[in-house]
N, C-alpha and C positions, 0 to 999 in steps of 0.2 A: 503495499501500500503507499504511495506517498500524502504521506502524511503531512500535512501545512503546519500541524500545530504537537503540541504534547497532548490537550486536550482533542482533537481527534483520534490520537492513539489512546489514550482514554475511554471512550466512548467506544472505539473500537472493538481493545480487549470486553469490557463489559456486556457489548451486546453477544457479543460468544462467549459468554459463561468464563472469561479470563481472569475478572478482577470482581472486589466486593469493597462496598463502602462500610466507613466505620462511620456512621448520623453521630453516637455522642461526643461527648467534648473528650482530649486527651491530653492526658500532660506530656508534652513535650523533652521533660528532664526524664530518660531511662524508659520511661514510658511506650514511645512507640517503635522505638526502638528494640522492647523486649517483645511488643507484637511483631512486628517484621519477624525477629529471628524464629518467637513460635511457628508463624505460621510457612515462614523459609524451609525450618524443618523438615516438615509436614506436610512437603510439596506443594506449597498454595497459590494460591491467587497471588495474582497483582492486589495492591492494599490501598483504598484513596480513603483517607483520610480527610472527613471534611470539615471538624472544627477543630484548628490546633490552638489548644490554649495559650493566651498572651498574643495570638498572631490572626487577623483579619484573613487569611489565604492558608488553603487547603493545602495540603501536602502526598504525596504518593510518594511509595515503593515497593520494591521487587517485579520493577516490568522485567529484571532481564533474570527471573529466579529459577528459569527451569530454560533447556536450553530447546526444547520443541515451544515454550510461548515465545522464547526471539527469534528461532524462524518462523513461528507463527507471523510475528512483526514483520519480518521482511521478506514473508513469502509470494511476493512479486518480483523483487527484487535479488533476492542472492544468488541463483543464480549466474544473474549478468553478471557482479559483481565477480564472484570467482571465475567466470570468465577474462574479466579482467585482470585479475590477479597473473590465471596460465599467461596468458599474452603476454605482460608482462616478463613472465621468467622467459618465456619462448616465443615471439614474435614470429616464428616459423611457422606455427600453429595455424595465424591467419592463413597465411600463403598455400598450407598442405590444406586446409579442409574449408574454404571462405563463407561456405552456407553456414556452418555452422557456427559460426562466430561473426555473423553478419549485424548481430543486435548488439555488437557489444558498438558499434559509433554509436547508437543513442542512449547508453550510460556513459562512453567521455562525456557527449555532448550535455547532460545533466551534473555534471560533475561539473565544469565552469562556474567557479563565484559568479552573483549576478550583482553589482552595485544595483540600489532603489532608494529612492526618497521616500514611496508612498506609503511607508509603516513610521516614516519619522514622528508623524501627527497621535500616534496611536499607544503612544508609550506614555505611563503618571510615573512621578516620582513618589519613592518614601523612604524610610532612613533603615540601617542595619540592625536595630532594633525589633523593628515592625516585622521582621524577616522572621520563620519557623526556629525557636530558639532551643534543636537539635542538640540534646548530649546522651551517646551511647553507652559508658559505659562509669562506673561510679569516680572513680577516679581521673577521668577526662579534665581538663583543665579548662573547658569551656563548651559551649556549642562550635561546632562544626561544617561545613560544606562540605559534604562527600560525594558530592553529583558534579562538581564540578567541570565546565569546558573553561580552562586559563587561557586566552589571546593573547599574543606578544607578536610585536614585529620586530623586526632585524633592523636594526638604525644604519646600516652600510646599506641594505637592501630595503628600503621600506614597501609595502603594500600586501596585501592579502594572499597571494602565490609563493611568500615567501615565509609568510608569519607561523608560529606554532599555536596551537590547543594543544593541551596537555591535563590531564584531570589529577592535577593538585590540590590536596584538602586548602583547606581555607578554614583558621579560626575566627568565629567572629564578636566574642570578646572573651572576658578574662583575662589573666595576668595582669602585663602591668598596662592592655589597651587602655586607648581613649574611647568608649561607648560612642558608637557611631560617624567617630573618627580617625581610628583606625584597625586595621584587621592583619593578621597573620598569614605568612603566604610560605606552607612549607613545600619546599620540593629535593629531592632524592637527587644525587650524579650520575653526568649520564643524558641530562633532561632537554632539552631542547632549550628552555627556558632560559637556561644555565647559563648558554649560549649568548642568549639573546643580553641578560646582564651583564654578562662581563666586556662585548666588545661596549655595553650604554655606560657601562662603570669607567674604561680606561679613557673614554669622551667626555667623565664628569660630569654625563648628562642623567635625570632622573629617566626610566623606561617606565612608558604608559604602557596596561596592563588592565585587561577588558575581561572581566569575569561572567560568562551566559550559564545561569540555569535553567534547566526543562530545554521546549523546544523539540523538531522532530527526532525521534530517537538516534535515528540516524549522528545526532550530532554528538550526545555522549560518547555513545561507541568510538566514531571517529577521533575522539580525543585520547582513546586509551587503545590503539590500534601500534601495534611495534612495524610503522610505515618505514620507506628507506628515506637516509637523508637527501631534500632536496622537494620531497612531497609533500607536498600540502594534504595538511586533516581535512580541511573545504577542501576540494577537491572529491576525495573520498566520502567526505557525508553528503556528497553531492551525488555521486555515482547510486551508492549504499539507499539513499532514499528515494532517489526516482526524483530532487527537485533540488534546483539548484540554491547553494546554498547565499540565501539574501542578508546583505551589512549595505550600511551604510555611516556614514563618522557623523558625531555629535558637533555640536559647537565649540567644543574642545579636544576634537582631533580626534576622540577615544573610537575605536571601530566596535558597532553598536551589532549583534545578527538580529535582525528583520525580525528572525521566528522564533526567538528565544521567549521565555517566561519571565524572566528577570536579568537584569544587567546591572553588576557592580563596575564600576571605574575608578581608577585610582592613578598613585606614583607608586614607584620602588626607587628611594634616593640613594645613590653609592654608600657603601656601606652604612646603612640606618637600619642596626637588627633587633627585635626584642625575644624576650623568650617565649615558644613558643611549646605547646603540648602541655601537661601529657597528653597521650591519646591510644585508644585501644586500637592495636594495626592485625593488619593480616597476618602476620606471624603467630597472633595468638597471646601477643602479651603487649605491656604500652611499649611505646617511642614516647620517653621521657624529654623534660623539658630544655632545649638549646638554643642559642639564638637564632631567627630565621630572619629573612627579608622583611621588613614592614612594608606595608601597602595605606599609603593616606587615602584616605578615601573620597572621591570627589562627588560622586551621583551616585544612586542606589535607585535603577528605573525597574518595571513592573506592566506588563499589558494588563488589561483590562481584566480580563478572566484567570490570571496567571495561576500555575497549579507548581508548587514546592516540591521540587523533587530530588527524593535522596535514598541512602541505603545505611546499613548497617555493615562495619567493619570490623572482623573478630578472625574466632580460628577457622582458617578451613576447614569444610566446604561452606561458602556464603556464597550472596548473588555474583561476586567478581570472578567464582567460578564458574560460573554458567556464561559471564562474558568473556573468559579464557575458554572456554571448550567454543563458544559461534567463533571466537576468533583464531581458533583452530580450523573450523571450518571453511572459514574464508579463505585462509592463506593457506593452508594445505600443506605443500612443498615450498613454500617460497624462499625459509630461511637455508635449509638443506640446498637448496639451487647456488646461495649466495655463498657455498664452503663447499668445497671441489672435494668429494672422498667422504659427504657428508649423508645417511639416507635420513637419520630421525633425530630431532630432537625435542625434549621434555622437561619443563621447569614442572618438578610436583607439587602439586598445589598444596597435595597435604600437608606437605612438609615448609608450607608459606611462601611456595616458589624458587625466590631465591637462592634459598640455603641447599636445594639439591636438585642437578640435573642429570637426567640420564641422556646417553646419546648412542647412537648406531651407525659406525661407519665401514669405510671397504681399507680391508688391509690386506694390500697386494704388492709391498716395498718387493719381497722373494718370495714368488709365489715358484720357485723353481726347488723349495725346501720343503721338505715332508712336515713340519712342524712348524705350524706359524706363533709368532711371538709379535706384543705391542711394538709398532712400529710406524706406521700410517696412522692409525689412529690417535698417534702422539700426536704428531703432528694436526692431525684433525681438531685432537683437544688445546692445542696450542690457539689454533683458530677461532676456536669458537668462545671462551676465554677472555680473545680479542676484541668480543663483534658486540658494540651498545651493549646492551643490559644483563645482556648472556654473561660480561664479564664480571657482573657482581655477585656470579654463581661461586658459593664457599665450596661443595663437594660436587664433583663432575665425575661419575661411572660412565664410561664409555666401553661397549663390547665390540664386534666384528661380526657384520651381516655374515660373513662366510662361514660362519661357524652354526648357525640357525637364522633362516631363510625368512622364518613364521616369526622370528622373535620381534614384541614391541616393547617400546618403552614407556607404553602407554599400562602395561600389566605390571603394577608396583611389585608386588611378591615374585612373579617367576623372572622379571629382569634382575633383579638382585642375585636372585639364584640363577642364574645361565652366570652373572660374575664370581658369585661363592665356588661356583665348581671349576671356573677354570680361573683363577687368580692366584698368581704365585706373589707372597708378600716378599718375598725374598728383593724382589724385583721390579713390581711393579705399581710401587706407590710411589706419588712426585709431587713434589710439594711445592708450593710458592707462599712464603713467611714475607710479613712485615708488607703487606700489599689490601689493598681496599676491600671490603665488604658491603654490603649493604648498609645504607645508614640506617634502617628500622630492626639490624639484625647485634644486640648486645652482647653476642657470642665473644666475641674481639676484648681486644684491648682498649679500644677505645673509638669512639664514634668516626665509623666509616670503615676502621683500620680493623685488620686480621689478617687469615692466611685462608689456603686453598690448597687442597688436592685432589690428586687427577688418581684416581683407581681405573689400571685400562685390564682389559683380559681375551685373550685371542687364542686358540687353540683346541686343542680337544680335552676334554674333560679332565681333572687332575685330581677330582676326589669326587665321592656320594657323600650328599649332606644327608646330617642324621632329621629323624623328626623326634628322640628319644632324647633325656641326658640319662648318657651312661653311669650304672650301677656304681656304687662305694665314690662318686665325686665329689670329692671332702676341700674343702675353703675354708682360710686362717676367719680370726676373731674381726667382728666387723661389717662381715660376705653372708648372704642367704639369701633363700627365696627364689632360687633359680629357676626360670619359668623360660621350656621354649615356644619363641614368637614365630617363628616361620622354620622352615627346615634348614640348619646350619645359621641359625642364629640365639641365644639362650640371652634372655634379660639378666641380670644380675642387680642382688638388692644392697645397695654398700652404703655404709656410714655417712653421715649429713658431710658434704663439704667444709673441708677448714680453711686448708689453705696450700701448695702447692708445694710448700715444705712436706706437710703432712698426707698427702697424695701420694709420692713418690715415695714415703716408706710404706703405703696400704698397696700402691702400683709390683714395688720389691717383695713384700709378703705374698700378698696374691703368685708372684711370677713362682717365687718357690715350692708353690705349691701344686701349680700344675706344670712343669717343667716334667715331670718322668708320667703324665696324665696323658692318655688316648684320647686328641680332640680333633682326630683329621676329619670329624663329619660334622665338625662345629667349628668352622673359619671365624665366627663372627661373636665378640660377646659385647654387649653393652651396658654398662655400669648406671646405672639410674637409682632414683630417689623411691621410685612403686613399680618393685618390677612384674606386677600382677598387673598391673594400671598399664606399664606401657607393653607387655606382650598381648594382652587382650586383642590388640587388632591391627592391619597391616596401616591401618592411617596411626594411631598411637604411634606406633614401631616410628614411625620415619618423620614424626612433629616432634618426639621426643629425644630421638637418637641426632637429626640432623639442626637440629633451634637449641641445644643445650651443649653445644660444642665446638671445639671453636679448632682446627683441625692440627696445626702444629702445637699446642697444649696440649689437647687433649686425646689423641691417638696416643697408644702404648700398645705393646706385644709379648706375646710368649717369647721371651729366648731373642729379646730383639738385640740390635745391633746397627754398625753406621761404619762404612766400609766408601774410602772417596770421598766421602762427603753424603754419602747415598743411605737414609735410613730405610733399615727395615725389618723382619722380624721371621723365625723360622718355625715358629706355631701359631694360636689363634691371634688374630687383632684385637686390639681393645679400644671399643673409644668410651671415655670420661660424659657419659651425659647427663650426669648430676645439678641439680642448680649449685649455681656460683654466686658469691655477693656480688657480684656485677651486673649480672644480669639484670633486666629488666621485668617485674612482677609481670605472673599471669593472668590473662583478663577472668574475672571472678564476677557470676551476674549479682542483683540485690534481690537477697529471700523474700522481701518487703514488695517489692515491685514483682516478682515471680509468681508470690499467692494471689496477686491483685489482677495477672492476667491467667491465672488458673480459673477463675470468679469467670472472667469473660468466655471460659468455654461453656460453662453450663450450658443446659437444657433454655434455651430463649435470648440467651446474652448475644453478644457483638460473634464470639470465635467460634461459636458451636459447632461441631461439625470440622473445624479447620485446628485443633489443634488439639 
């Protein structure tokens, strides 16, 4: 559907049974988020909150809560956009099959942004404090915009085709912000807005920022698409929505999306920061308060029938998981096409995305040798870790396609087992120390700082993985409750983490107890605070293991050694995934709010039959 507005999308979803209305007044402090989380967890519909306490504007969430609903929203344009992406990867396809790709020309036409003045008088003005002040988690620093489209232009190349549209969270109040005059702008490294701000700073100029909320659903999706350098998000939004991105400039020179429901304009001045956060983030923890760019508000515009769009961020899976699934549907093999020899790459959502990457590549360097070993896939791994946001990955597991043509990076347990059956811990671990990791990941030794490791496996099976613990396996004091998580992996509950020195002594004691044990079918041991919880399911295993460990600091091994600066171990690999003092607190719901939401699920109440 070529939706002209967010309200048109809401009406279409409601007409087809994909949206419910909550007519009673709901508090934006924790309650709206709690309702969203419950409905999402039950694969429920989109939610229109008609009465938001303290605001004259209604709000909608969970638009993209399931892949099926996202496909429904873009049911008329998805195949055409997939064709466009395919053509970009291989333009020769159109020459080989012109009839099949004939419709792509029309999709390309709708991609061109359209400057218009007709919408200029359709906007009213309001203030930041009158917007829905939605707070997702109890420790959040204030209300946040969680579905924004942040627009900036390149000072060297002004204009919409060189602009960036990204989804960077916005703090509307709290902390030291002056109400209605200042808001916080948080963006992570490797983001397009950072390039624009750096150029403006170098010239000593403030950066103009326009924040759009709402509009056709193709607009927020375009803001999160991993588009190649130089390809405008506005063109993608037009192609996906089958409606050209309409815009104009206000009297102060700020770009205004003519189809957006809300627009906040303002300036970011060089070196002017204020603490932003805490904020419950998609790793399942709070990102803490840190200095981030301060935006001085100029105007807040809104349509007459404006609807505020939001989502709730937390431990995966969440609505942004469905975003990721839709992006995969659209882009398909786009990234593998950019790295020679790469067949698949998957940022594992259950582990918070950036902490864990799975990849499959070709291993063809020495086809004349009988036994394969990681060679070409190491070259591919280096390419991956130098590629845009993929460079933020902390753990990269990479396998060779030649070992199993049916292997998929999207089957987490099976992929891990494939690696563990083949990896040689004496040679196949490769560390990157004192490097950059995700801004939201606090497992390292500072903001954006930590380490990475590549675990590469190629060749025939070296071991059979066990699904049971061997009889008579003993552990030293402080270790207990060993549990098989998946074949080849067991979790082991350890004493509460105290210090690196204490950990070294604990690992030495554990090493002594395991040195002579036969663990050939259990190549990975995960130390944790709760072995039962960690081993309960694959999502718990990867979330605990890879969000609570920093490779260079927290990887150990039975019979470990260092030769020629290379670390390895002759026995099982040990990952210390306990909580550390420098880690951020995990997200915990408010018991009082949860009790109230339970009542909304009673017969006759707003959420009956949905939660």
